[in-house]
LUMPAKE-749289 format. One record per residue (C-alpha): x, y, z. Coordinates in Angstrom, 1 decimal, padded with zeros to 4 digits. Layout:
BEGIN
NODE      c1      c2      c3
NODE       X       Y       Z
...
! end
This chain:
BEGIN
NODE      c1      c2      c3
NODE   124.7   072.6   088.5
NODE   121.6   075.5   089.7
NODE   123.1   078.1   086.9
NODE   124.6   081.1   088.3
NODE   122.6   084.4   088.2
NODE   123.3   088.2   086.8
NODE   122.6   090.9   088.6
NODE   123.3   094.5   086.5
NODE   122.8   096.8   089.0
NODE   123.8   100.3   088.5
NODE   124.0   103.2   091.3
NODE   122.2   106.3   090.4
NODE   122.2   109.0   091.9
NODE   123.0   113.1   092.5
NODE   126.4   115.0   092.8
NODE   126.8   117.6   096.3
NODE   129.0   118.6   093.6
NODE   131.0   120.5   095.6
NODE   128.6   122.0   097.8
NODE   130.2   121.0   101.2
NODE   133.2   123.1   100.4
NODE   132.3   126.4   098.6
NODE   129.2   127.0   099.8
NODE   128.2   128.8   096.1
NODE   128.5   125.6   094.9
NODE   125.5   123.7   093.9
NODE   124.9   120.0   094.0
NODE   124.5   118.4   089.7
NODE   121.6   116.6   089.6
NODE   119.7   114.8   087.0
NODE   120.7   116.6   083.6
NODE   124.4   115.3   083.8
NODE   124.2   112.7   086.8
NODE   121.9   110.6   085.6
NODE   121.2   111.3   082.5
NODE   124.3   112.2   081.2
NODE   123.6   114.5   078.5
NODE   126.8   116.6   076.7
NODE   126.6   117.5   073.1
NODE   123.3   116.9   072.5
NODE   123.7   113.3   073.3
NODE   122.7   111.7   076.2
NODE   125.0   109.4   077.8
NODE   123.4   108.4   081.5
NODE   120.8   105.9   082.1
NODE   119.5   106.2   078.8
NODE   122.2   105.3   076.5
NODE   123.1   102.2   079.5
NODE   119.3   100.7   078.8
NODE   120.0   101.5   074.7
NODE   122.9   098.2   075.7
NODE   120.9   096.3   077.6
NODE   117.9   096.2   076.0
NODE   119.4   095.5   072.7
NODE   120.4   092.1   074.6
NODE   117.7   091.6   076.8
NODE   119.4   092.0   079.7
NODE   116.9   093.2   083.2
NODE   118.5   095.8   085.2
NODE   118.2   097.1   088.8
NODE   119.0   100.9   089.1
NODE   119.6   102.0   093.3
NODE   117.9   105.1   093.4
NODE   119.3   107.6   095.8
NODE   116.3   109.6   097.3
NODE   117.1   111.8   100.3
NODE   118.8   114.3   097.5
NODE   114.6   115.3   097.7
NODE   116.2   118.0   100.8
NODE   117.7   119.7   098.0
NODE   116.5   119.2   094.7
NODE   112.6   118.1   095.7
NODE   110.6   115.4   094.8
NODE   110.5   115.7   091.4
NODE   113.8   115.4   090.1
NODE   113.9   111.6   091.7
NODE   110.8   111.1   090.9
NODE   110.7   111.0   086.9
NODE   114.5   109.7   087.1
NODE   112.2   106.4   088.8
NODE   109.0   106.7   086.3
NODE   111.9   107.0   083.4
NODE   113.7   103.5   084.4
NODE   110.2   102.0   085.5
NODE   108.2   103.1   082.1
NODE   111.7   101.6   079.8
NODE   110.6   098.3   081.6
NODE   113.5   098.6   084.2
NODE   114.4   097.4   088.3
NODE   114.3   100.8   090.8
NODE   115.2   099.9   093.7
NODE   116.5   102.1   097.7
NODE   120.0   103.9   097.9
NODE   120.6   106.4   099.7
NODE   123.0   109.1   101.1
NODE   122.2   110.1   104.1
NODE   124.7   113.8   103.8
NODE   121.7   115.5   101.9
NODE   120.4   115.9   105.0
NODE   122.2   118.1   105.2
NODE   120.3   120.4   102.8
NODE   117.5   120.1   105.9
NODE   120.1   123.5   108.0
NODE   120.9   127.2   106.4
NODE   124.6   125.8   107.5
NODE   125.7   123.3   105.1
NODE   129.1   124.0   105.6
NODE   128.7   122.0   109.6
NODE   128.3   118.5   107.9
NODE   126.3   117.3   111.2
NODE   124.5   114.7   109.3
NODE   127.4   111.6   107.7
NODE   127.5   109.8   104.3
NODE   127.8   106.7   105.6
NODE   124.2   104.6   107.2
NODE   127.0   103.2   110.1
NODE   127.8   106.9   111.6
NODE   124.1   106.3   113.0
NODE   122.3   104.4   115.1
NODE   119.5   101.3   115.0
NODE   117.0   103.6   115.5
NODE   118.4   106.2   113.3
NODE   118.9   103.7   110.5
NODE   115.0   102.8   110.8
NODE   114.7   106.5   110.2
NODE   116.3   106.8   107.5
NODE   114.9   103.3   105.3
NODE   111.3   104.1   106.3
NODE   111.2   107.7   105.2
NODE   113.4   106.3   102.0
NODE   111.2   103.2   101.7
NODE   108.5   105.7   101.9
NODE   109.9   108.1   099.5
NODE   110.2   105.5   096.4
NODE   107.3   103.8   096.8
NODE   105.5   107.0   096.2
NODE   107.8   107.2   092.9
NODE   107.0   103.7   091.7
NODE   103.8   102.4   092.3
NODE   105.3   100.0   094.6
NODE   107.6   099.4   097.9
NODE   111.4   098.2   097.5
NODE   112.5   095.1   098.0
NODE   116.2   095.9   098.7
NODE   118.5   098.2   099.7
NODE   122.5   099.9   099.1
NODE   124.1   102.2   101.4
NODE   125.9   105.0   099.6
NODE   129.8   103.6   099.6
NODE   129.2   100.4   100.4
NODE   128.8   102.0   104.4
NODE   126.3   100.2   105.7
NODE   127.2   097.7   108.7
NODE   125.5   094.7   111.3
NODE   122.3   097.7   112.5
NODE   121.6   098.6   108.4
NODE   120.6   094.9   108.4
NODE   117.9   095.2   111.5
NODE   116.9   097.9   110.3
NODE   115.9   096.5   107.3
NODE   114.1   093.7   108.5
NODE   112.4   096.2   110.9
NODE   110.4   098.1   107.8
NODE   109.8   094.7   105.7
NODE   113.1   094.5   103.6
NODE   114.7   091.4   103.3
NODE   117.5   091.8   100.3
NODE   120.5   094.5   101.2
NODE   123.1   094.9   098.3
NODE   126.0   096.8   100.5
NODE   128.6   094.2   100.8
NODE   131.8   095.2   099.3
NODE   134.8   092.4   100.4
NODE   137.3   094.8   098.2
NODE   136.3   097.5   101.2
NODE   136.9   096.2   104.3
NODE   136.3   098.8   106.9
NODE   132.9   099.2   106.0
NODE   132.5   096.3   104.7
NODE   133.4   093.8   107.8
NODE   130.7   096.5   109.9
NODE   127.7   094.7   108.1
NODE   129.9   090.8   108.5
NODE   133.4   090.3   110.2
NODE   133.6   087.7   107.9
NODE   134.9   087.8   104.0
NODE   131.8   087.1   101.7
NODE   131.3   087.2   097.9
NODE   128.1   085.2   097.1
NODE   124.7   085.6   098.6
NODE   123.7   084.4   102.6
NODE   121.3   084.8   105.2
NODE   122.4   087.3   108.2
NODE   120.0   087.6   110.7
NODE   117.2   087.4   108.1
NODE   118.1   089.4   105.7
NODE   119.7   088.5   102.1
NODE   123.2   089.2   101.7
NODE   124.0   090.2   097.9
NODE   127.6   091.2   097.9
NODE   129.4   093.0   095.1
NODE   131.3   090.2   093.3
NODE   134.8   090.3   094.0
NODE   137.8   088.5   093.0
NODE   141.5   088.2   093.3
NODE   143.8   089.4   091.5
NODE   148.1   089.3   092.1
NODE   150.0   091.5   089.7
NODE   153.8   090.7   090.1
NODE   155.5   093.7   093.1
NODE   152.1   094.1   093.8
NODE   150.8   090.7   095.6
NODE   147.7   089.9   096.5
NODE   144.2   092.1   096.0
NODE   140.7   092.1   095.9
NODE   138.8   093.7   093.0
NODE   135.1   094.5   091.9
NODE   133.2   093.9   089.7
NODE   132.8   097.7   088.8
NODE   132.4   098.3   085.6
NODE   135.2   101.7   085.9
NODE   137.8   099.6   087.5
NODE   138.5   096.2   086.2
NODE   138.1   094.1   081.8
NODE   136.1   093.1   079.6
NODE   138.4   090.2   079.7
NODE   138.3   090.0   083.5
NODE   135.0   089.8   083.8
NODE   134.5   087.1   081.1
NODE   136.8   085.1   083.0
NODE   134.5   085.4   086.6
NODE   131.3   084.9   085.4
NODE   132.7   081.2   083.1
NODE   134.2   080.4   086.8
NODE   131.2   080.5   087.4
NODE   129.7   078.6   084.9
NODE   132.6   075.6   085.7
NODE   131.2   075.9   089.4
NODE   134.5   077.8   090.8
NODE   133.2   080.9   091.7
NODE   130.1   082.8   093.3
NODE   126.5   081.7   092.2
NODE   125.5   085.4   092.5
NODE   127.5   087.3   090.5
NODE   126.9   091.3   091.3
NODE   128.2   094.2   088.9
NODE   128.1   097.7   089.7
NODE   128.5   100.9   088.1
NODE   127.0   104.3   087.8
NODE   124.5   106.6   086.6
NODE   127.6   108.7   085.0
NODE   129.4   105.7   084.1
NODE   130.3   106.7   080.6
NODE   131.1   110.2   081.6
NODE   134.8   111.1   083.5
NODE   134.1   114.6   084.7
NODE   136.7   117.3   083.9
NODE   135.4   120.0   087.1
NODE   133.0   119.1   090.2
NODE   130.3   120.9   088.6
NODE   130.5   118.2   085.1
NODE   130.5   122.0   083.4
NODE   133.2   119.8   081.0
NODE   133.0   116.5   080.8
NODE   134.0   114.0   077.7
NODE   133.3   110.5   077.0
NODE   134.4   107.3   078.5
NODE   134.3   105.6   075.0
NODE   136.1   102.2   076.2
NODE   133.1   101.9   078.8
NODE   130.9   102.0   076.7
NODE   132.3   099.2   074.9
NODE   133.1   097.7   077.9
NODE   130.0   097.9   078.8
NODE   128.4   096.4   075.6
NODE   130.7   093.3   075.4
NODE   129.7   092.3   078.6
NODE   126.0   092.8   077.5
NODE   126.5   090.2   074.9
NODE   128.3   088.2   076.3
NODE   125.6   087.5   078.4
NODE   123.4   087.2   075.8
NODE   125.1   084.3   073.9
NODE   125.6   082.5   076.9
NODE   121.3   082.2   076.5
NODE   119.7   079.9   079.1
NODE   123.9   079.2   081.1
NODE   123.5   082.1   083.0
NODE   120.0   083.5   084.4
NODE   120.6   087.7   084.1
NODE   118.0   089.2   086.8
NODE   117.3   092.1   088.3
NODE   116.4   092.4   092.5
NODE   112.4   092.2   091.6
NODE   113.0   089.4   090.1
NODE   113.6   087.6   093.3
NODE   111.8   086.7   096.9
NODE   113.8   086.8   100.0
NODE   112.0   084.1   101.1
NODE   112.9   081.7   097.3
NODE   116.5   082.9   097.7
NODE   118.7   079.9   097.4
NODE   121.5   079.2   100.2
NODE   124.9   078.0   098.2
NODE   126.2   076.3   100.6
NODE   127.9   076.3   102.9
NODE   131.9   077.9   102.6
NODE   130.6   079.0   099.0
NODE   129.6   082.2   100.2
NODE   133.6   082.6   100.9
NODE   134.9   081.4   097.1
NODE   137.0   084.7   095.5
NODE   137.2   083.8   091.6
NODE   141.1   083.8   090.7
NODE   142.0   085.9   087.8
NODE   146.1   085.7   085.6
NODE   148.3   088.7   086.1
NODE   148.4   089.0   082.4
NODE   144.5   089.9   082.2
NODE   145.1   092.6   084.9
NODE   147.9   094.1   083.2
NODE   146.2   094.5   080.0
NODE   143.7   095.9   082.4
NODE   145.9   098.8   083.9
NODE   147.4   099.4   079.4
NODE   143.4   099.7   078.4
NODE   142.7   101.6   081.6
NODE   145.3   103.7   081.1
NODE   144.6   104.7   076.9
NODE   141.3   105.3   077.7
NODE   141.4   106.7   080.1
NODE   143.8   109.2   078.2
NODE   141.7   109.0   075.2
NODE   139.2   110.6   077.2
NODE   140.9   113.8   077.7
! end
């Protein structure tokens, strides 16, 4: 039985910072949204890498590049060089809402944020531009893509293929309104779609009394360490996906009290959760393969078998209830 692959991915992006609603406000850049600098400390990607490095875990950073229309190119070039300099992976992420800063009237919001809002030709052009930018910043072309808001559709995969990008990680079954535009069937493991490999965000099924069943993605800010460990162990027992893709954001360790990030507090419980995840993966040793997307070549992907991509691990109600208590306590302590 092949070992499960584990991909820890970080969406690395700036914020509009309320500028569309109030032109007096400005987008929030590297300092708070990516490096997470508050009170003389860094709680963004430097701390994420510090923790992962302690346990030898490779990370993939999906870096947004269309912010150049407000920040210019040096802001993101610096981020890419920093990530690569520390030995981690950089892949392509797009939030087309930054295109609105091409015009003087940003409040008109001529450009939408989801890739699915654009036709095939427009998506090809957006991905071409993003690929060219990231290639300049990194000295190599990206091999994988993630759409902002998981807002991709079937045309996104066609646009990626035409740009020579053969891996995507935009599908998240917990967001069916978006993801079913990409693929009609529920996906939870690697699947080849029209010549592009889709590696979806991993979900599990929770069933809390009175609430019923729902899917929960392995987003570090929304699920507990116990739930993540349960999903990993089901994969080890061949009862879960063979490719586990987890997500966090460059700002996951911070709780912003306003859209401008003027006041932030630290989500210590999320930091502890991430440390626990990395420690767990290190303790599993060679039972799992912790990988970055740059480790993969599209032609080297392994099919998971018919029907296997639709497997969703089930988590006990007790774990989910405990997570809710942990989450509520953690948010209160971060205020």
